C-alpha positions as CSV (number, residue, x, y, z in Angstrom):
1,M,0.0,0.0,0.0
2,R,2.9,2.3,0.9
3,K,4.6,1.6,-2.4
4,V,1.4,2.3,-4.4
5,K,0.9,5.6,-2.6
6,F,4.6,6.6,-3.1
7,T,4.4,5.9,-6.8
8,Q,1.2,7.9,-7.2
9,D,2.8,10.8,-5.3
10,S,5.9,10.7,-7.4
11,F,4.0,10.8,-10.7
12,D,1.6,13.5,-9.3
13,E,4.6,15.6,-8.3
14,K,6.4,15.3,-11.6
15,L,3.4,15.9,-13.8
16,G,2.2,18.8,-11.6
17,A,5.6,20.4,-11.9
18,I,5.5,20.1,-15.7
19,L,1.9,21.5,-15.9
20,S,2.7,24.4,-13.6
21,E,6.0,25.4,-15.3
22,F,4.6,25.5,-18.9
23,P,2.8,28.8,-19.5
24,M,-0.9,28.9,-20.1
25,L,-1.6,30.6,-23.5
26,D,-4.8,32.3,-22.2
27,D,-2.8,34.0,-19.4
28,L,-0.1,35.4,-21.6
29,H,0.2,38.7,-23.4
30,P,-1.4,38.5,-26.9
31,F,2.1,38.9,-28.6
32,L,3.6,36.0,-26.6
33,S,0.4,33.9,-27.1
34,S,0.5,34.5,-30.9
35,L,4.2,33.8,-31.0
36,M,3.8,30.4,-29.3
37,N,1.0,29.6,-31.7
38,V,3.3,30.4,-34.7
39,L,6.2,28.4,-33.3
40,Y,4.6,25.5,-31.6
41,D,0.9,25.3,-32.9
42,K,-1.5,26.3,-30.2
43,N,-3.8,23.3,-30.6
44,H,-0.9,20.8,-30.4
45,Y,0.5,22.5,-27.3
46,K,-2.9,22.5,-25.5
47,L,-3.5,18.9,-26.5
48,A,-0.2,17.8,-25.1
49,L,-0.8,19.5,-21.7
50,G,-4.3,18.2,-21.6
51,Q,-3.1,14.6,-22.1
52,L,-0.6,15.0,-19.2
53,R,-3.4,16.5,-17.0
54,T,-5.7,13.5,-17.9
55,A,-2.8,11.0,-17.2
56,R,-2.3,12.5,-13.7
57,H,-6.0,12.2,-13.0
58,L,-6.0,8.6,-14.1
59,I,-3.0,7.7,-12.0
60,D,-4.7,9.2,-9.0
61,Q,-7.9,7.2,-9.6
62,V,-5.9,3.9,-10.1
63,A,-4.0,4.5,-6.8
64,K,-7.2,5.3,-5.0
65,D,-9.0,2.1,-6.3
66,Y,-6.1,-0.2,-5.6
67,V,-5.4,1.2,-2.1
68,R,-9.0,0.4,-1.3
69,L,-8.6,-3.2,-2.5
70,L,-5.3,-3.6,-0.6
71,K,-7.0,-2.7,2.6
72,F,-9.2,-5.7,2.3
73,G,-6.5,-8.1,1.0
74,D,-6.9,-11.5,2.8
75,S,-3.3,-12.8,2.2
76,L,0.1,-11.5,1.5
77,Y,0.1,-13.1,-2.0
78,R,-3.1,-11.3,-3.0
79,C,-1.6,-8.0,-1.7
80,K,1.5,-8.5,-3.8
81,Q,-0.5,-9.2,-6.9
82,L,-2.7,-6.1,-6.3
83,K,0.5,-4.0,-5.9
84,R,1.9,-5.4,-9.2
85,A,-1.3,-4.6,-10.9
86,A,-1.5,-1.1,-9.6
87,L,2.1,-0.3,-10.5
88,G,1.7,-1.9,-13.9
89,R,-1.4,0.2,-14.7
90,M,0.4,3.4,-13.7
91,A,3.4,2.5,-15.8
92,T,1.1,1.7,-18.8
93,I,-0.6,5.1,-18.5
94,M,2.8,6.9,-18.4
95,K,4.1,4.9,-21.4
96,R,1.2,6.2,-23.5
97,Q,2.4,9.8,-22.7
98,K,5.7,9.2,-24.6
99,D,4.8,11.5,-27.6
100,P,3.4,14.4,-25.6
101,L,6.4,14.4,-23.3
102,A,8.8,14.3,-26.2
103,Y,7.0,17.2,-27.9
104,L,6.9,19.3,-24.6
105,E,10.6,18.7,-24.1
106,Q,11.4,20.1,-27.6
107,V,9.1,23.1,-26.8
108,R,10.9,23.6,-23.4
109,Q,14.4,23.6,-25.1
110,H,13.2,26.0,-27.8
111,I,11.6,28.4,-25.3
112,S,14.8,28.5,-23.3
113,R,16.6,29.8,-26.4
114,L,14.1,32.5,-27.1
115,P,15.0,36.1,-26.3
116,A,13.4,37.8,-23.4
117,I,10.9,40.2,-25.0
118,D,9.0,42.6,-22.8
119,P,5.8,43.6,-24.7
120,N,5.1,46.6,-22.5
121,T,8.4,48.5,-22.6
122,R,9.6,51.1,-25.1
123,T,10.4,49.2,-28.3
124,L,11.9,49.9,-31.7
125,L,10.7,47.3,-34.3
126,I,12.9,46.8,-37.4
127,C,11.2,45.2,-40.4
128,G,11.5,45.0,-44.2
129,Y,12.6,42.8,-47.0
130,P,15.5,40.3,-46.4
131,N,19.1,41.6,-46.7
132,V,18.2,45.3,-46.6
133,G,20.5,46.1,-43.6
134,K,18.2,45.5,-40.6
135,S,20.7,43.5,-38.6
136,S,23.5,45.9,-39.4
137,F,21.6,48.8,-38.0
138,M,20.8,46.8,-34.8
139,N,24.5,46.0,-34.3
140,K,25.4,49.7,-34.7
141,V,22.9,51.1,-32.1
142,T,22.8,48.2,-29.5
143,R,25.2,45.8,-27.8
144,A,23.7,42.9,-29.7
145,D,25.8,40.7,-32.0
146,V,23.4,39.6,-34.8
147,D,24.9,37.6,-37.6
148,V,25.2,39.6,-40.8
149,Q,25.7,37.8,-44.1
150,P,25.3,38.9,-47.8
151,Y,22.4,36.6,-48.5
152,A,18.7,36.6,-47.7
153,F,17.1,35.2,-44.6
154,T,20.2,35.3,-42.5
155,T,18.0,36.2,-39.5
156,K,15.5,33.4,-38.9
157,S,14.1,34.4,-35.6
158,L,13.5,37.5,-33.4
159,F,16.6,39.1,-31.9
160,V,16.6,41.6,-29.1
161,G,19.1,44.3,-28.3
162,H,19.0,47.2,-25.8
163,L,20.1,50.8,-25.9
164,D,20.0,53.9,-23.6
165,Y,18.4,57.1,-24.6
166,K,17.5,60.0,-22.2
167,Y,18.4,57.8,-19.2
168,L,15.8,55.2,-20.3
169,R,16.3,51.6,-21.4
170,W,15.0,50.9,-24.9
171,Q,14.3,47.5,-26.5
172,V,15.2,47.0,-30.2
173,I,13.8,44.0,-32.0
174,D,15.2,42.7,-35.2
175,T,12.7,40.7,-37.2
176,P,13.3,38.2,-40.0
177,G,12.7,39.4,-43.6
178,I,9.2,39.4,-45.1
179,L,8.2,38.7,-48.7
180,D,5.2,40.2,-50.4
181,H,2.7,37.3,-50.6
182,P,-0.6,36.4,-48.9
183,L,-0.7,35.7,-45.2
184,E,-1.7,32.1,-45.7
185,E,1.4,31.4,-47.8
186,M,3.9,32.8,-45.2
187,N,6.2,30.4,-43.4
188,T,7.0,30.3,-39.7
189,I,10.0,32.7,-40.1
190,E,7.9,35.4,-41.7
191,M,4.9,34.9,-39.3
192,Q,7.2,35.8,-36.4
193,S,7.7,39.3,-37.9
194,I,3.9,39.7,-38.6
195,T,3.1,38.7,-35.0
196,A,5.6,41.3,-33.6
197,M,4.2,44.1,-35.9
198,A,0.6,43.2,-35.0
199,H,0.8,43.1,-31.2
200,L,3.8,45.2,-30.1
201,K,3.2,48.9,-29.3
202,A,6.5,50.1,-30.9
203,C,8.0,52.5,-33.3
204,V,8.2,50.7,-36.6
205,L,11.3,51.2,-38.7
206,Y,10.7,50.0,-42.3
207,F,14.0,49.6,-44.1
208,M,14.3,50.0,-47.8
209,D,17.3,49.3,-50.1
210,L,17.1,51.7,-53.1
211,S,20.3,50.2,-54.6
212,E,18.4,46.9,-55.0
213,Q,21.5,45.0,-53.8
214,C,19.1,43.0,-51.6
215,G,17.7,41.3,-54.8
216,Y,14.3,43.0,-54.7
217,T,13.2,46.1,-56.7
218,V,12.1,49.4,-55.2
219,E,8.6,48.7,-56.6
220,A,8.4,45.4,-54.7
221,Q,9.5,47.0,-51.5
222,C,6.9,49.8,-51.8
223,K,4.2,47.2,-52.5
224,L,5.2,45.3,-49.3
225,F,5.0,48.5,-47.3
226,L,1.5,49.1,-48.5
227,S,0.4,45.5,-47.9
228,I,1.5,45.5,-44.3
229,K,0.6,49.1,-43.6
230,P,-2.7,48.0,-41.8
231,L,-0.4,46.5,-39.1
232,F,1.1,49.9,-38.4
233,N,-2.2,51.6,-37.2
234,G,-1.7,53.5,-34.0
235,K,2.1,53.3,-34.2
236,P,4.7,55.8,-35.2
237,V,6.3,54.7,-38.5
238,M,9.8,55.6,-39.9
239,L,10.7,54.9,-43.5
240,V,14.5,54.2,-43.4
241,I,16.3,54.5,-46.7
242,N,19.4,52.5,-46.2
243,K,22.7,52.1,-48.2
244,I,22.8,55.8,-49.2
245,D,26.5,55.3,-49.7
246,V,25.5,53.5,-52.9
247,T,22.2,55.0,-54.0
248,R,20.4,58.1,-52.5
249,L,16.8,59.1,-52.9
250,E,17.8,61.8,-55.4
251,D,19.5,59.2,-57.7
252,L,16.3,57.2,-58.3
253,T,14.4,57.1,-61.6
254,P,11.3,59.3,-61.7
255,E,9.0,56.2,-61.6
256,N,10.6,54.8,-58.4
257,R,11.0,58.3,-56.9
258,V,7.2,58.8,-57.2
259,L,6.5,55.4,-55.5
260,V,8.8,56.3,-52.6
261,Q,7.6,59.8,-52.3
262,E,4.0,58.6,-52.1
263,I,4.9,56.6,-49.0
264,I,6.8,59.5,-47.4
265,D,3.9,61.8,-48.0
266,S,1.4,59.4,-46.3
267,E,0.0,60.3,-42.9
268,G,2.1,59.4,-39.9
269,V,5.3,58.4,-41.8
270,S,8.6,60.2,-41.6
271,S,11.7,59.5,-43.7
272,V,15.4,59.2,-42.7
273,Q,18.3,58.3,-44.9
274,V,21.1,56.3,-43.3
275,S,24.1,54.3,-44.2
276,C,25.1,51.5,-41.8
277,Y,28.4,51.1,-43.7
278,S,29.6,54.7,-43.2
279,E,27.4,55.2,-40.1
280,E,25.9,58.3,-41.7
281,G,22.5,59.2,-40.2
282,V,22.5,56.2,-37.8
283,M,22.4,58.3,-34.6
284,E,20.0,60.7,-36.1
285,L,17.6,57.8,-36.9
286,K,17.9,56.4,-33.4
287,N,17.2,59.8,-31.7
288,K,14.3,60.6,-34.1
289,A,12.7,57.2,-33.6
290,C,13.0,57.4,-29.8
291,D,11.6,60.9,-29.7
292,A,8.7,59.9,-32.0
293,L,7.8,56.9,-29.7
294,L,8.0,59.1,-26.6
295,A,5.7,61.7,-28.1
296,H,3.3,59.0,-29.3
297,R,3.1,57.4,-25.8
298,V,2.5,60.8,-24.2
299,D,-0.3,61.5,-26.7
300,N,-1.9,58.2,-25.9
301,K,-1.8,58.9,-22.2
302,L,-3.3,62.3,-22.7
303,K,-6.2,60.8,-24.7
304,G,-6.9,58.2,-22.1
305,S,-9.2,58.6,-19.1
306,K,-6.4,58.3,-16.5
307,I,-5.2,61.8,-17.2
308,N,-8.4,63.3,-15.9
309,A,-8.0,61.6,-12.5
310,I,-4.4,62.9,-12.2
311,A,-5.2,66.4,-13.5
312,N,-7.9,66.9,-11.0
313,R,-5.4,66.5,-8.2
314,I,-2.9,68.9,-9.7
315,H,-3.2,72.6,-8.7
316,V,-0.9,75.3,-10.2
317,A,-0.5,78.2,-7.9
318,Q,-0.6,81.7,-9.6
319,P,0.7,84.4,-7.2
320,T,-1.4,87.6,-7.1
321,P,0.5,90.9,-7.7
322,R,1.0,92.9,-4.5
323,D,1.2,96.2,-6.4
324,N,1.4,97.7,-9.9
325,V,5.2,97.6,-10.2
326,V,6.5,95.3,-13.0
327,R,9.3,93.2,-11.7
328,E,11.2,91.6,-14.6
329,P,13.5,88.7,-14.1
330,I,17.1,89.8,-13.6
331,I,20.5,88.2,-13.8
332,P,23.1,89.7,-11.5
333,D,26.0,91.4,-13.2
334,A,28.5,89.3,-11.4
335,V,27.0,86.2,-13.0
336,K,26.9,87.8,-16.4
337,E,30.6,88.9,-16.2
338,R,31.7,85.5,-14.8
339,K,33.8,83.8,-17.4
340,K,32.8,80.3,-18.5
341,Y,35.2,77.6,-17.4
342,D,37.4,76.2,-20.1
343,K,40.0,73.6,-19.3
344,N,42.1,74.7,-22.3
345,D,42.3,78.3,-21.2
346,P,45.6,79.0,-19.3
347,Q,43.9,81.9,-17.5
348,R,41.1,79.7,-16.2
349,R,40.1,79.5,-12.5
350,K,42.2,76.9,-10.7
351,L,40.3,74.0,-9.4
352,L,41.2,71.5,-6.7
353,R,41.4,68.9,-9.5
354,D,44.1,70.9,-11.2
355,E,46.1,71.2,-7.9
356,E,45.8,67.4,-7.5
357,A,47.2,66.8,-11.0
358,E,50.1,69.2,-10.4
359,E,51.1,67.6,-7.1
360,G,51.2,64.0,-8.1
361,G,47.7,62.9,-8.7
362,A,45.4,60.6,-6.7
363,G,47.2,58.8,-3.8
364,V,49.9,61.4,-3.6
365,F,48.0,64.7,-3.3
366,N,47.0,65.6,0.2
367,I,44.2,68.2,0.8
368,N,45.1,71.2,3.0
369,M,42.2,71.5,5.4
370,N,43.4,74.8,7.0
371,R,42.2,77.0,4.1
372,D,38.6,76.1,4.9
373,Y,38.9,77.5,8.5
374,I,36.6,80.4,9.3
375,L,38.7,82.8,11.4
376,S,38.4,86.5,12.1
377,N,41.7,87.1,10.3
378,S,42.2,84.9,7.2
379,E,46.0,85.3,7.6
380,W,45.9,83.0,10.6
381,K,44.7,80.0,8.6
382,M,48.2,78.6,7.9
383,D,49.6,79.3,11.4
384,I,50.7,76.2,13.3
385,I,49.0,75.8,16.6
386,P,51.6,74.9,19.3
387,E,50.9,72.3,21.9
388,I,52.7,74.1,24.8
389,M,52.8,77.9,25.1
390,D,54.1,79.9,28.1
391,G,54.5,76.7,30.0
392,K,50.8,75.7,29.7
393,N,49.0,73.2,27.6
394,I,47.1,74.8,24.8
395,A,44.4,72.1,24.8
396,D,43.5,73.1,28.3
397,F,42.5,76.6,27.1
398,I,40.4,75.6,24.1
399,D,37.3,75.6,26.4
400,P,36.8,79.1,27.9
401,D,35.1,77.6,31.0
402,I,37.9,75.1,31.7
403,T,38.9,76.8,35.0
404,E,35.4,76.6,36.5
405,K,35.0,73.0,35.4
406,L,38.4,72.0,36.9
407,E,37.4,73.6,40.2
408,A,34.1,71.8,40.2
409,L,35.8,68.5,39.6
410,E,38.3,69.1,42.4
411,R,35.4,69.9,44.8
412,E,33.7,66.7,43.8
413,E,36.9,64.7,44.4
414,E,37.4,66.2,47.9
415,K,33.8,65.4,48.8
416,L,34.3,61.7,47.8
417,E,37.5,61.5,49.8
418,A,35.7,62.9,52.8
419,E,32.9,60.3,52.5
420,G,35.5,57.5,52.3
421,F,34.8,56.5,48.8
422,Y,38.4,55.7,48.1
423,D,39.2,54.0,51.4
424,S,38.1,50.5,50.3
425,D,40.7,48.1,48.9
426,E,38.4,47.0,46.2
427,E,39.4,47.9,42.7
428,L,37.4,50.8,41.3
429,F,36.0,50.7,37.8
430,D,35.1,53.6,35.6
431,S,32.0,52.0,34.2
432,A,29.6,49.1,34.7
433,D,31.0,47.4,31.5
434,E,34.5,47.3,33.0
435,R,33.1,45.8,36.2
436,E,31.2,43.1,34.3
437,A,34.3,42.3,32.2
438,A,36.4,41.9,35.3
439,E,33.8,39.6,37.0
440,A,33.5,37.6,33.8
441,Q,37.3,37.2,33.7
442,I,37.4,36.0,37.3
443,A,34.5,33.5,36.7
444,L,36.3,32.2,33.6
445,A,39.5,31.6,35.6
446,H,37.5,29.7,38.4
447,K,35.8,27.6,35.7
448,I,39.1,26.7,34.0
449,Q,40.7,25.8,37.3
450,S,37.7,23.6,38.4
451,Q,37.6,21.9,35.0
452,S,41.3,21.2,35.1
453,I,41.1,19.7,38.6
454,K,38.1,17.6,37.6
455,K,39.9,16.4,34.5
456,S,43.1,15.5,36.3
457,K,41.3,13.6,39.1
458,K,38.9,11.8,36.7
459,N,40.8,8.5,36.7
460,Q,42.5,8.8,40.1
461,A,41.5,7.9,43.6
462,R,40.4,10.8,45.8
463,L,42.7,9.6,48.6
464,P,45.6,7.2,48.5
465,R,44.8,3.6,49.3
466,T,46.9,3.7,52.4
467,A,45.5,7.0,53.7
468,G,42.8,5.3,55.8
469,L,45.0,2.5,57.2
470,R,46.3,3.5,60.6
471,T,47.4,1.2,63.5
472,L,46.2,1.8,67.1
473,T,49.8,2.7,68.1
474,E,50.1,5.3,65.4
475,L,46.8,6.8,66.4
476,T,47.8,6.9,70.1
477,D,51.1,8.6,69.3
478,E,49.5,11.2,67.2
479,L,46.9,12.1,69.8
480,T,49.5,12.2,72.5
481,K,51.6,14.6,70.4
482,A,48.5,16.8,70.0
483,G,48.1,17.0,73.8
484,L,45.1,14.7,74.1
485,D,44.5,11.6,76.3
486,P,44.0,8.5,74.1
487,S,43.5,6.1,77.0
488,R,39.7,5.7,76.6
489,I,40.0,5.2,72.8
490,Q,42.7,2.6,73.4
491,E,40.6,0.6,75.9
492,R,37.6,0.6,73.7
493,A,39.6,-0.5,70.6
494,E,41.2,-3.4,72.6
495,R,37.7,-4.5,73.9
496,L,36.3,-4.5,70.3
497,A,39.3,-6.4,69.0
498,K,38.7,-9.2,71.6
499,I,35.0,-9.5,70.8
500,Q,35.8,-9.7,67.0
501,A,38.5,-12.4,67.7
502,V,36.0,-14.5,69.6
503,Q,33.4,-14.2,66.8
504,R,35.9,-15.2,64.2
505,K,37.0,-18.3,66.2
506,R,33.4,-19.5,66.7
507,K,32.5,-19.0,63.0
508,R,35.6,-21.0,62.0
509,E,34.7,-23.9,64.3
510,E,31.2,-24.1,62.8
511,E,32.6,-24.2,59.3
512,D,35.0,-27.0,60.2
513,E,32.1,-29.1,61.7
514,Q,30.0,-28.6,58.6
515,M,32.9,-29.7,56.3
516,D,33.4,-32.8,58.4
517,V,29.7,-33.8,58.0
518,D,30.0,-33.2,54.2
519,D,33.1,-35.4,53.9
520,E,31.4,-38.3,55.7
521,D,28.4,-38.1,53.3
522,D,30.8,-38.1,50.3
523,E,32.6,-41.2,51.7
524,G,29.3,-43.1,52.1
525,D,28.2,-42.2,48.5
526,R,31.6,-43.4,47.2
527,D,31.1,-46.8,48.9
528,E,27.7,-47.3,47.4
529,D,28.9,-46.4,43.8
530,E,32.2,-48.2,44.0
531,G,31.0,-50.8,41.4
532,M,30.5,-48.0,38.8
533,D,33.9,-46.5,39.1
534,V,35.9,-46.2,35.9
535,D,39.6,-47.0,35.8
536,D,41.9,-44.1,36.2
537,E,39.1,-41.8,37.2
538,E,40.2,-39.0,39.3
539,L,38.4,-38.4,42.6
540,P,37.2,-34.9,43.3
541,S,39.7,-32.8,45.2
542,S,38.9,-32.4,48.9
543,K,40.9,-29.1,49.0
544,K,38.9,-26.4,50.7
545,V,38.0,-23.3,48.6
546,K,39.1,-20.0,50.2
547,T,38.2,-16.4,49.5
548,N,40.8,-13.7,48.9
549,S,40.7,-12.7,52.5
550,G,41.6,-16.3,53.6
551,G,38.1,-17.5,54.7
552,V,36.9,-21.0,53.8
553,V,33.9,-21.2,51.5
554,A,31.4,-23.7,52.8
555,K,29.8,-26.0,50.2
556,R,26.2,-26.3,51.2
557,M,23.4,-28.3,49.6
558,P,19.7,-27.3,49.7
559,K,17.7,-29.1,52.3
560,S,14.9,-30.0,49.8
561,D,14.7,-30.4,46.0
562,R,12.3,-27.8,44.6
563,S,11.8,-29.7,41.4
564,L,10.0,-32.4,43.4
565,A,7.7,-30.0,45.1
566,G,4.0,-31.2,44.8
567,L,5.0,-34.6,43.4
568,R,4.9,-37.9,45.0
569,D,8.3,-39.1,44.0
570,E,11.1,-38.8,41.4
571,A,9.3,-41.1,38.9
572,Q,6.3,-38.9,38.9
573,A,8.5,-35.8,38.4
574,T,10.3,-37.5,35.4
575,R,7.0,-38.4,33.8
576,A,5.8,-34.8,34.2
577,T,9.0,-33.5,32.6
578,K,8.4,-35.8,29.6
579,L,4.8,-34.7,29.1
580,R,5.9,-31.1,29.3
581,N,8.5,-31.6,26.6
582,L,6.1,-33.5,24.4
583,G,3.6,-30.6,24.7
584,Q,6.2,-28.1,23.6
585,R,7.2,-30.0,20.5
586,P,4.5,-28.5,18.1
587,R,5.4,-25.0,19.2
588,N,9.1,-25.7,18.8
589,M,8.5,-26.9,15.2
590,L,6.8,-23.5,14.5
591,A,9.4,-21.5,16.3
592,K,7.0,-20.2,18.8
593,A,8.3,-18.4,21.9
594,G,5.6,-19.9,24.1
595,E,2.0,-20.6,24.5
596,S,1.1,-16.9,24.2
597,D,3.0,-16.5,20.9
598,R,0.2,-15.9,18.3
599,A,2.5,-14.5,15.5
600,I,1.6,-15.9,12.0
601,K,4.6,-16.2,9.8
602,V,4.5,-15.5,6.0
603,K,2.1,-17.8,4.3
604,M,3.2,-18.7,0.8
605,P,1.5,-21.1,-1.6
606,K,3.3,-24.3,-2.3
607,H,3.8,-23.6,-6.0
608,L,6.0,-20.6,-5.2
609,F,8.6,-22.4,-3.2
610,A,8.3,-26.0,-4.2
611,G,9.4,-27.8,-7.4
612,K,12.3,-27.3,-9.8
613,R,13.2,-23.8,-10.7
614,K,12.9,-23.0,-14.4
615,A,14.9,-20.5,-16.4
616,G,13.5,-16.9,-16.2
617,K,12.6,-14.4,-13.6
618,T,12.8,-15.3,-9.9
619,D,11.7,-12.0,-8.4
620,R,8.3,-13.5,-7.5
621,R,9.7,-16.2,-5.3
């Protein structure tokens, strides 16, 4: 049961992680949702996730059903078969998910290689025919490194770069080239560009190559612009005429010039001529596009309803005139006459940075802090202040009230001496922290000493073994030397010694009598069993066993045999023992601990452990 639940939990955890980590198309931005539809086919993607969700539900149901059956299993064999069936059904369900899992793994790897595109940030979108210089412009204005080759469709996916303009981060998207044919005939590469142009709120940069080195005529490029123009609604559009180092707008034939001019004159379109080879007009195009997008975003915000809520909370204060005098703004003459700083002017105002460069640069130059002093006479700034002057310490006279403070301190010290504050031998501390530190130091020293003593005495006797052994004569001599009378102690010790000697003598006599009786009994037994003696058999030693202190250990036999208690004679006791052993035989065969052992060992059918083993699996034995 535990294995079935564990397997179900493992599958549920893995499948749940897959379903939660893959994005739901309905929750994404329309651009990202459409991009995933173009790259991975929305229906196929949803079907694969749905199959995994169904598989997880089926595995949960299988585990639930088989756990219920396992609870009522009547034997271990049946439980094992149910467990195999449950795990087998779960494995079969997962085997059927081979294709969805392989597809989702390819989707995961491809998504991980996609650029991070933010659909809501400030974006410049580059589009146009293949090989017209889109990637070259992106490499010039961003830190991206897009591959540039002299053939069409070098860029096969969306590339993202970033640039900074007016202290803002901008996103530049390079799209694959588009051909002028119906939407149904476009491939996946072209559909990525169409998706970006349709859903991203960006400034669109449509690149044209008037030199026709890209392989497409000016007429075809104009037709493509007109066919995809509906996608530019509500966006600022820039017509970028690229490769002007080869052909400029003025060099076109009248027919082509009319087609291009028609696009330039259309509403909401501005034109810029650039050359990515010579970098002519590249920065101008970047600045113009960024400004156009900023102005467009501001206009959209002004047209929205949020501006009203903000404008209602803004109040511009207009001061009322206090009289009829007209006060024009004025700039002080000193400011007007002040010369602008020029680092190349030899007569320029000298800065601290210039002084640093003259005196060795950073790490060598030392700032003179004296010139910032505010003194009544500026000539005193560079004077050196002495430490001792007229036999007195200058630091004592920095404070004008130093004399009164010193007198107050002396009066306080005299008062403390009069009260006896300094009479104690205890060490005085300036603060509570010093006192606590000293106490902690003393406590630590005591702790270290006690631990060292404890450790050194750990495996030693507290007193020597001979420390407690003193004779009566030694004790008497010591007491006499101390000026005490040991006569009463000596009399009492002699009296106790006599009593103990009598007790030991009586106990020894009783042990000897007991040993004599035991010896007589042993001799009688040997006479009776004399016929059963074996040749060269050694008789038991009659040597008395003694303790370490020298006392004899008496061998005593019990007065009655407890094994015969309640029985008539030895024959009846022997029969009772045989019956007991006979009753224990079935339990011994089943390895029972006793009559109360009710444990049932593993029951296995005979066909699993009997008979000749065939070739094949043996994991079911």
